[in-house]
VOPAGU-2260 file (C-alpha; in pm, 1 decimal, decimal comma):
REM VOPAGU-2260
SITE   aa  ch    i         X         Y         Z
SITE  UNK   A    0    -325,2    2421,6    -703,4
SITE  UNK   A    1      35,4    2321,8    -662,2
SITE  UNK   A    2     297,9    2566,8    -512,6
SITE  UNK   A    3     676,4    2506,5    -716,8
SITE  UNK   A    4     939,4    2697,9    -453,8
SITE  UNK   A    5    1246,2    2788,6    -597,7
SITE  UNK   A    6    1555,5    2504,3    -453,1
SITE  UNK   A    7    1723,4    2644,8    -176,7
SITE  UNK   A    8    1417,0    2822,7      -1,0
SITE  UNK   A    9    1466,5    2717,2     326,0
SITE  UNK   A   10    1300,1    2563,8     607,9
SITE  UNK   A   11    1145,7    2888,6     803,3
SITE  UNK   A   12     966,6    3007,8     490,9
SITE  UNK   A   13     813,7    2695,0     392,9
SITE  UNK   A   14     667,9    2705,4     712,5
SITE  UNK   A   15     560,0    3005,1     675,3
SITE  UNK   A   16     427,8    2990,6     277,2
SITE  UNK   A   17     235,8    2664,8     441,2
SITE  UNK   A   18      35,4    2942,7     745,9
SITE  UNK   A   19     -35,7    3136,6     446,8
SITE  UNK   A   20    -189,8    2843,4     238,1
SITE  UNK   A   21    -431,3    2840,9     539,8
SITE  UNK   A   22    -573,4    3143,3     637,9
SITE  UNK   A   23    -663,0    3125,6     269,5
SITE  UNK   A   24    -856,1    2832,3     380,1
SITE  UNK   A   25    -674,9    2539,7     190,4
SITE  UNK   A   26    -513,4    2231,3     341,9
SITE  UNK   A   27    -137,2    2267,2     254,5
SITE  UNK   A   28      50,7    1963,8     208,0
SITE  UNK   A   29     499,3    1997,9     109,8
SITE  UNK   A   30     653,0    1697,1     -66,5
SITE  UNK   A   31     950,4    1756,2     -74,5
SITE  UNK   A   32    1188,2    1576,9    -400,7
SITE  UNK   A   33    1470,6    1490,7    -475,7
SITE  UNK   A   34    1575,9    1903,9    -641,8
SITE  UNK   A   35    1266,6    2072,6    -512,1
SITE  UNK   A   36     989,7    2138,8    -245,1
SITE  UNK   A   37     655,6    2142,3    -376,1
SITE  UNK   A   38     399,2    2234,5    -168,8
SITE  UNK   A   39       1,5    2097,2    -282,3
SITE  UNK   A   40    -283,9    2365,9    -204,2
SITE  UNK   A   41    -596,7    2140,7    -171,8
SITE  UNK   A   42    -944,3    2249,9     -94,1
SITE  UNK   A   43   -1216,9    2454,9    -316,5
SITE  UNK   A   44   -1087,2    2445,3    -685,8
SITE  UNK   A   45   -1352,5    2788,6    -741,8
SITE  UNK   A   46   -1129,7    2987,8    -415,1
SITE  UNK   A   47    -752,7    2923,8    -603,7
SITE  UNK   A   48    -769,2    3242,7    -750,1
SITE  UNK   A   49    -687,3    3330,7    -398,5
SITE  UNK   A   50    -405,7    3193,4    -386,7
SITE  UNK   A   51    -187,6    3389,3    -631,2
SITE  UNK   A   52    -111,2    3602,9    -363,6
SITE  UNK   A   53     209,5    3418,7    -327,1
SITE  UNK   A   54     353,3    3501,5    -660,5
SITE  UNK   A   55     493,4    3797,9    -514,6
SITE  UNK   A   56     710,7    3568,3    -252,2
SITE  UNK   A   57    1050,6    3575,0    -402,1
SITE  UNK   A   58    1072,1    3171,9    -281,5
SITE  UNK   A   59     795,7    3074,5    -481,5
SITE  UNK   A   60     853,3    2936,2    -861,0
SITE  UNK   A   61     561,7    2978,9   -1011,7
SITE  UNK   A   62     115,6    2831,4    -937,6
SITE  UNK   A   63      -2,6    2513,7   -1116,6
SITE  UNK   A   64    -358,5    2408,2   -1142,4
SITE  UNK   A   65    -393,6    2017,4   -1064,1
SITE  UNK   A   66    -573,1    1822,8   -1308,3
SITE  UNK   A   67    -651,4    1541,3   -1174,2
SITE  UNK   A   68    -946,7    1499,0    -919,2
SITE  UNK   A   69    -651,8    1324,7    -705,2
SITE  UNK   A   70    -412,9    1565,8    -549,7
SITE  UNK   A   71    -184,7    1432,6    -373,4
SITE  UNK   A   72    -134,3    1053,1    -552,9
SITE  UNK   A   73    -102,0    1276,6    -889,8
SITE  UNK   A   74     213,4    1274,9   -1048,8
SITE  UNK   A   75     132,2    1615,3   -1095,4
SITE  UNK   A   76     221,1    1751,4    -702,7
SITE  UNK   A   77     535,8    1451,1    -719,8
SITE  UNK   A   78     709,9    1344,8   -1071,9
SITE  UNK   A   79     959,0    1067,2    -882,1
SITE  UNK   A   80     777,6     755,4    -810,3
SITE  UNK   A   81     780,3     769,7    -354,9
SITE  UNK   A   82     955,4     483,6    -200,9
SITE  UNK   A   83     843,1     360,4      87,9
SITE  UNK   A   84    1026,6     140,0     381,2
SITE  UNK   A   85     921,2     -20,9     650,0
SITE  UNK   A   86    1153,9    -207,2     829,5
SITE  UNK   A   87    1420,5    -373,2     555,5
SITE  UNK   A   88    1093,5    -382,9     344,7
SITE  UNK   A   89    1137,9    -102,6      -1,8
SITE  UNK   A   90     842,2     -24,7    -228,1
SITE  UNK   A   91     890,1     212,7    -523,7
SITE  UNK   A   92    1112,0     314,1    -750,0
SITE  UNK   A   93    1414,6      18,4    -792,6
SITE  UNK   A   94    1318,8    -179,0    -496,4
SITE  UNK   A   95    1090,5    -487,6    -494,9
SITE  UNK   A   96     920,0    -578,5    -152,0
SITE  UNK   A   97     763,9    -900,2    -109,5
SITE  UNK   A   98     538,0   -1009,8     204,9
SITE  UNK   A   99     455,8   -1314,8     281,1
SITE  UNK   A  100     218,3   -1508,8     505,7
SITE  UNK   A  101     -86,0   -1694,5     579,2
SITE  UNK   A  102    -471,2   -1549,9     495,4
SITE  UNK   A  103    -527,6   -1566,8     942,6
SITE  UNK   A  104    -365,5   -1573,0    1240,2
SITE  UNK   A  105    -428,6   -1987,9    1386,8
SITE  UNK   A  106    -172,1   -2070,5    1637,2
SITE  UNK   A  107      91,9   -1872,9    1762,4
SITE  UNK   A  108     355,9   -2179,8    1641,1
SITE  UNK   A  109     136,6   -2098,5    1246,7
SITE  UNK   A  110     185,2   -1735,0    1326,2
SITE  UNK   A  111     575,0   -1714,4    1466,0
SITE  UNK   A  112     719,1   -2061,4    1225,5
SITE  UNK   A  113     661,6   -1910,6     866,8
SITE  UNK   A  114     730,0   -1597,3     963,3
SITE  UNK   A  115    1097,7   -1748,7    1053,5
SITE  UNK   A  116    1024,2   -1985,6     675,0
SITE  UNK   A  117     949,3   -1695,9     494,9
SITE  UNK   A  118    1224,0   -1488,6     563,2
SITE  UNK   A  119    1512,9   -1742,1     504,1
SITE  UNK   A  120    1296,9   -1737,9     130,9
SITE  UNK   A  121    1328,7   -1389,7     130,6
SITE  UNK   A  122    1018,2   -1219,9     256,7
SITE  UNK   A  123    1071,9    -854,2     426,4
SITE  UNK   A  124     738,5    -845,5     573,9
SITE  UNK   A  125     495,4   -1064,8     793,2
SITE  UNK   A  126     161,6   -1107,8     660,7
SITE  UNK   A  127    -128,0   -1228,6     888,6
SITE  UNK   A  128    -518,2   -1142,4     932,1
SITE  UNK   A  129    -642,3   -1089,9    1327,8
SITE  UNK   A  130    -970,8    -987,1    1160,1
SITE  UNK   A  131   -1092,0   -1162,0     861,2
SITE  UNK   A  132   -1386,5   -1000,8     736,5
SITE  UNK   A  133   -1545,2   -1330,7     559,4
SITE  UNK   A  134   -1821,6   -1354,9     295,4
SITE  UNK   A  135   -2025,0   -1483,8     517,7
SITE  UNK   A  136   -2100,7   -1480,4     885,8
SITE  UNK   A  137   -2052,0   -1860,2    1001,4
SITE  UNK   A  138   -1664,5   -1865,6     863,2
SITE  UNK   A  139   -1328,3   -1878,2    1053,2
SITE  UNK   A  140   -1379,6   -1415,5    1189,4
SITE  UNK   A  141    -988,9   -1443,3    1322,9
SITE  UNK   A  142    -878,9   -1461,9    1709,4
SITE  UNK   A  143    -865,7   -1015,1    1690,0
SITE  UNK   A  144    -614,0    -873,5    1955,3
SITE  UNK   A  145    -469,8   -1231,8    2051,7
SITE  UNK   A  146    -377,2   -1237,8    1739,7
SITE  UNK   A  147    -191,1    -946,7    1736,8
SITE  UNK   A  148     -32,0   -1029,8    1989,9
SITE  UNK   A  149      99,8   -1360,8    1810,8
SITE  UNK   A  150     180,5   -1137,9    1513,8
SITE  UNK   A  151     415,1    -864,5    1730,2
SITE  UNK   A  152     555,8   -1157,1    1887,9
SITE  UNK   A  153     688,5   -1372,2    1547,4
SITE  UNK   A  154     775,4   -1034,0    1449,2
SITE  UNK   A  155     955,9   -1026,5    1744,6
SITE  UNK   A  156    1122,7   -1390,1    1633,8
SITE  UNK   A  157    1165,4   -1349,7    1264,7
SITE  UNK   A  158    1275,6    -940,1    1241,3
SITE  UNK   A  159    1030,8    -892,3    1029,6
SITE  UNK   A  160     793,7    -635,2     992,0
SITE  UNK   A  161     406,2    -684,7     905,2
SITE  UNK   A  162      85,9    -584,1     777,5
SITE  UNK   A  163    -256,9    -656,9     854,4
SITE  UNK   A  164    -624,7    -538,4     851,8
SITE  UNK   A  165    -853,3    -316,7     997,1
SITE  UNK   A  166   -1227,0    -401,7     945,8
SITE  UNK   A  167   -1346,0    -112,7    1156,4
SITE  UNK   A  168   -1306,1     262,3    1195,7
SITE  UNK   A  169   -1259,9     212,2    1592,2
SITE  UNK   A  170   -1097,2     -76,8    1615,5
SITE  UNK   A  171    -754,9     164,7    1409,6
SITE  UNK   A  172    -609,2     244,3    1726,4
SITE  UNK   A  173    -579,8    -120,0    1852,9
SITE  UNK   A  174    -448,1    -287,6    1576,8
SITE  UNK   A  175    -214,2      19,7    1501,1
SITE  UNK   A  176     -83,5     -40,7    1860,2
SITE  UNK   A  177      14,7    -340,9    1778,3
SITE  UNK   A  178      90,2    -386,9    1303,6
SITE  UNK   A  179     364,9    -167,0    1106,7
SITE  UNK   A  180     147,4    -155,5     856,8
SITE  UNK   A  181    -221,6     -86,7     851,1
SITE  UNK   A  182    -390,7    -347,5     567,1
SITE  UNK   A  183    -752,1    -202,9     437,8
SITE  UNK   A  184    -920,5    -466,4     233,9
SITE  UNK   A  185   -1105,5    -499,0     -58,5
SITE  UNK   A  186   -1427,8    -458,4      93,4
SITE  UNK   A  187   -1341,3    -158,5     259,7
SITE  UNK   A  188   -1165,8      48,4     -25,9
SITE  UNK   A  189   -1432,8     353,5     -15,6
SITE  UNK   A  190   -1490,0     296,9     355,5
SITE  UNK   A  191   -1442,1     681,5     401,0
SITE  UNK   A  192   -1501,8     694,8     733,7
SITE  UNK   A  193   -1270,8     364,5     781,5
SITE  UNK   A  194    -976,7     569,0     502,4
SITE  UNK   A  195    -994,8     907,4     665,3
SITE  UNK   A  196    -938,9     775,9    1052,6
SITE  UNK   A  197    -630,3     545,0     902,1
SITE  UNK   A  198    -462,0     815,7     779,5
SITE  UNK   A  199    -460,0     990,5    1066,6
SITE  UNK   A  200    -301,3     752,1    1260,7
SITE  UNK   A  201      15,6     803,9    1116,3
SITE  UNK   A  202     106,6     409,9    1071,0
SITE  UNK   A  203     158,7     295,9     674,7
SITE  UNK   A  204    -117,8     235,8     463,6
SITE  UNK   A  205    -180,6     -57,8     221,1
SITE  UNK   A  206    -480,9      38,8     -14,8
SITE  UNK   A  207    -644,0    -297,2    -212,2
SITE  UNK   A  208    -827,4    -213,4    -514,7
SITE  UNK   A  209   -1183,6    -330,9    -501,3
SITE  UNK   A  210   -1328,5    -642,9    -701,9
SITE  UNK   A  211   -1553,3    -306,2    -866,6
SITE  UNK   A  212   -1283,1     -18,0    -869,5
SITE  UNK   A  213   -1173,5     152,3   -1081,2
SITE  UNK   A  214    -848,9     293,9   -1159,9
SITE  UNK   A  215    -898,9     663,5   -1090,3
SITE  UNK   A  216   -1167,3     544,6    -770,0
SITE  UNK   A  217    -840,9     310,3    -614,0
SITE  UNK   A  218    -656,8     663,9    -681,4
SITE  UNK   A  219    -951,8     865,3    -510,9
SITE  UNK   A  220    -964,3     620,7    -200,4
SITE  UNK   A  221    -532,6     662,0    -146,1
SITE  UNK   A  222    -598,9    1056,2    -198,9
SITE  UNK   A  223    -877,6    1039,6     107,9
SITE  UNK   A  224    -596,5     855,8     307,0
SITE  UNK   A  225    -296,0    1117,3     165,0
SITE  UNK   A  226    -524,1    1425,6     231,8
SITE  UNK   A  227    -512,5    1395,8     616,9
SITE  UNK   A  228     -89,5    1373,6     645,6
SITE  UNK   A  229     -70,8     982,4     596,6
SITE  UNK   A  230     241,0     972,2     313,7
SITE  UNK   A  231     283,4     613,8     330,1
SITE  UNK   A  232      14,0     481,8      99,6
SITE  UNK   A  233     157,9     168,2     -71,7
SITE  UNK   A  234    -132,6     101,7    -341,1
SITE  UNK   A  235    -212,1    -267,4    -429,8
SITE  UNK   A  236    -438,6    -489,1    -683,7
SITE  UNK   A  237    -574,3    -823,2    -585,1
SITE  UNK   A  238    -789,6    -883,7    -957,2
SITE  UNK   A  239   -1146,5    -731,0   -1054,4
SITE  UNK   A  240   -1434,4    -903,9   -1080,3
SITE  UNK   A  241   -1513,2   -1034,4   -1442,9
SITE  UNK   A  242   -1731,1   -1289,2   -1632,1
SITE  UNK   A  243   -1443,8   -1491,0   -1634,3
SITE  UNK   A  244   -1441,5   -1831,9   -1347,0
SITE  UNK   A  245   -1187,3   -1925,4   -1435,7
SITE  UNK   A  246   -1040,0   -1754,8   -1145,9
SITE  UNK   A  247   -1104,8   -1662,7    -801,0
SITE  UNK   A  248   -1040,0   -1263,0    -944,1
SITE  UNK   A  249    -904,5   -1172,1   -1364,0
SITE  UNK   A  250    -552,1   -1007,1   -1224,5
SITE  UNK   A  251    -568,3    -601,0   -1408,4
SITE  UNK   A  252    -224,8    -629,2   -1420,6
SITE  UNK   A  253    -280,8    -319,6   -1706,6
SITE  UNK   A  254    -320,5    -114,4   -1375,1
SITE  UNK   A  255      52,2    -162,1   -1268,8
SITE  UNK   A  256     101,3      73,2   -1553,4
SITE  UNK   A  257    -153,4     289,7   -1528,6
SITE  UNK   A  258    -141,1     364,5   -1168,7
SITE  UNK   A  259     308,4     441,2   -1263,8
SITE  UNK   A  260     187,3     662,7   -1528,2
SITE  UNK   A  261     -77,7     897,5   -1300,2
SITE  UNK   A  262      48,9     788,2    -926,1
SITE  UNK   A  263     365,1     853,6    -753,0
SITE  UNK   A  264     295,4     570,6    -512,9
SITE  UNK   A  265     436,0     203,5    -540,6
SITE  UNK   A  266     176,8     -65,1    -586,8
SITE  UNK   A  267     227,1    -422,9    -577,1
SITE  UNK   A  268     -48,0    -723,0    -733,1
SITE  UNK   A  269    -179,9    -965,2    -503,3
SITE  UNK   A  270    -170,9   -1275,3    -700,9
SITE  UNK   A  271    -323,4   -1519,6    -440,4
SITE  UNK   A  272    -584,0   -1337,9    -392,5
SITE  UNK   A  273    -625,4   -1307,6    -816,6
SITE  UNK   A  274    -595,5   -1664,1    -866,5
SITE  UNK   A  275    -746,2   -1825,1    -579,4
SITE  UNK   A  276    -520,2   -2166,8    -712,2
SITE  UNK   A  277    -195,6   -2204,7    -591,0
SITE  UNK   A  278     -76,3   -2334,1    -885,8
SITE  UNK   A  279     -96,4   -1964,4   -1070,0
SITE  UNK   A  280      48,4   -1790,2    -820,6
SITE  UNK   A  281     381,9   -1775,0    -882,4
SITE  UNK   A  282     373,8   -1754,0   -1257,2
SITE  UNK   A  283     134,2   -1374,6   -1140,2
SITE  UNK   A  284     426,6   -1300,8    -964,1
SITE  UNK   A  285     673,2   -1331,4   -1221,3
SITE  UNK   A  286     449,7   -1152,4   -1498,6
SITE  UNK   A  287     385,2    -823,2   -1202,8
SITE  UNK   A  288     766,6    -838,3   -1174,8
SITE  UNK   A  289     782,4    -802,7   -1542,2
SITE  UNK   A  290     556,0    -555,9   -1634,8
SITE  UNK   A  291     684,6    -258,6   -1366,3
SITE  UNK   A  292     518,8    -386,7   -1072,6
SITE  UNK   A  293     665,5    -303,1    -716,4
SITE  UNK   A  294     531,9    -614,3    -478,8
SITE  UNK   A  295     379,6    -903,3    -427,3
SITE  UNK   A  296     162,1    -984,5    -105,2
SITE  UNK   A  297     187,5   -1349,7    -156,9
SITE  UNK   A  298     -32,9   -1580,2     119,5
SITE  UNK   A  299     170,7   -1883,9     221,3
SITE  UNK   A  300      79,5   -2171,5     474,4
SITE  UNK   A  301     322,9   -2429,0     632,7
SITE  UNK   A  302      11,4   -2675,7     553,5
SITE  UNK   A  303    -223,0   -2523,3     364,2
SITE  UNK   A  304    -434,2   -2814,9     402,1
SITE  UNK   A  305    -555,6   -2743,5     671,8
SITE  UNK   A  306    -560,4   -2367,4     642,1
SITE  UNK   A  307    -909,5   -2180,3     861,2
SITE  UNK   A  308    -955,7   -2041,3     518,7
SITE  UNK   A  309    -769,9   -1918,7     147,6
SITE  UNK   A  310    -583,1   -2241,7     191,8
SITE  UNK   A  311    -651,7   -2370,5    -171,5
SITE  UNK   A  312    -474,8   -1974,0    -286,5
SITE  UNK   A  313    -194,4   -2082,8     -47,2
SITE  UNK   A  314     153,2   -2185,1     -98,3
SITE  UNK   A  315     344,9   -2415,1     140,6
SITE  UNK   A  316     675,7   -2312,6     209,7
SITE  UNK   A  317     878,8   -2517,8     -28,8
SITE  UNK   A  318     641,3   -2395,5    -304,0
SITE  UNK   A  319     733,0   -1988,1    -174,9
SITE  UNK   A  320    1140,7   -2045,8    -147,4
SITE  UNK   A  321    1112,5   -2204,8    -495,2
SITE  UNK   A  322     891,7   -1941,3    -643,6
SITE  UNK   A  323    1147,2   -1662,9    -466,6
SITE  UNK   A  324    1429,3   -1793,1    -613,3
SITE  UNK   A  325    1342,1   -1789,6    -920,8
SITE  UNK   A  326    1197,9   -1374,4    -891,9
SITE  UNK   A  327    1567,1   -1377,4    -783,9
SITE  UNK   A  328    1669,5   -1467,3   -1115,4
SITE  UNK   A  329    1425,4   -1207,1   -1335,0
SITE  UNK   A  330    1479,0    -962,1   -1087,0
SITE  UNK   A  331    1868,5    -940,6   -1273,9
SITE  UNK   A  332    1696,3    -872,1   -1561,3
SITE  UNK   A  333    1394,9    -640,6   -1485,2
SITE  UNK   A  334    1646,5    -386,8   -1254,3
SITE  UNK   A  335    1435,4    -427,9    -950,3
SITE  UNK   A  336    1579,7    -541,9    -616,5
SITE  UNK   A  337    1408,7    -765,8    -349,1
SITE  UNK   A  338    1364,8    -594,4     -75,3
């Protein structure tokens, strides 16, 4: 249920209503909008009639049922798009943030060099894997905490905040101690214990769509994170599995307008994992901006031929710089601000 408050409702009244909602057996979530505040009451729909007592409060304008199964992610509860800010990076609304960096952290020199150079080219956030979920148990699995320390040093040297993937619920605290944003990858999009743990931690979450996940399932996964109190969730479309094998995955570009219609959460595109080949990364990035996406996350490596993972889909520094130059030109026509 959505509890729509009248303009000018004082904070003590909002707190009192939230307390009353909790006593009625629901979990309250205050959403502060541009014009007014609404409170989402999440719980057993069969008991929502008990919330009707709130209509007697002079600061309550109306009660509205939330029709979508994803309550807190829905446009019903927040009509204007959410803008997620991390350091100098912004995602959502008119903002278009670019995240760039290698698939995995391989050495201190590699990650610092990449961070400094992608920032110069226009990236606003660094990516890099310290824990790597790999299809083969014999593949490089990441440097773990040593890699997190290298990412933290790269942040200090470049000024870029960084996002890195957390794989296991028990690693959330460790990764969150270093990272600015926690990434939950495609393979864990329905790992509900991880989603809950990450949602409770407090760091912003970058949530990737699974390769066989529907949009509704994707938004329900975001709902798990939001329901634990995290408000800063960035969705990421990284391609889905289809019968086509010319690319690593098939980029579902239509997910961008569909999610914008259904949810207030920002959605960015991962063209590297969608394509699997660096030649297609720039065209897919331009398409992402043209269709209204809120940003990109791109694999960039100073020497892709020597990369320990995902070298074929990684841009080198010169290729990334050229792509960013073109992206800045397109931003003029798209109405987006590269931040």
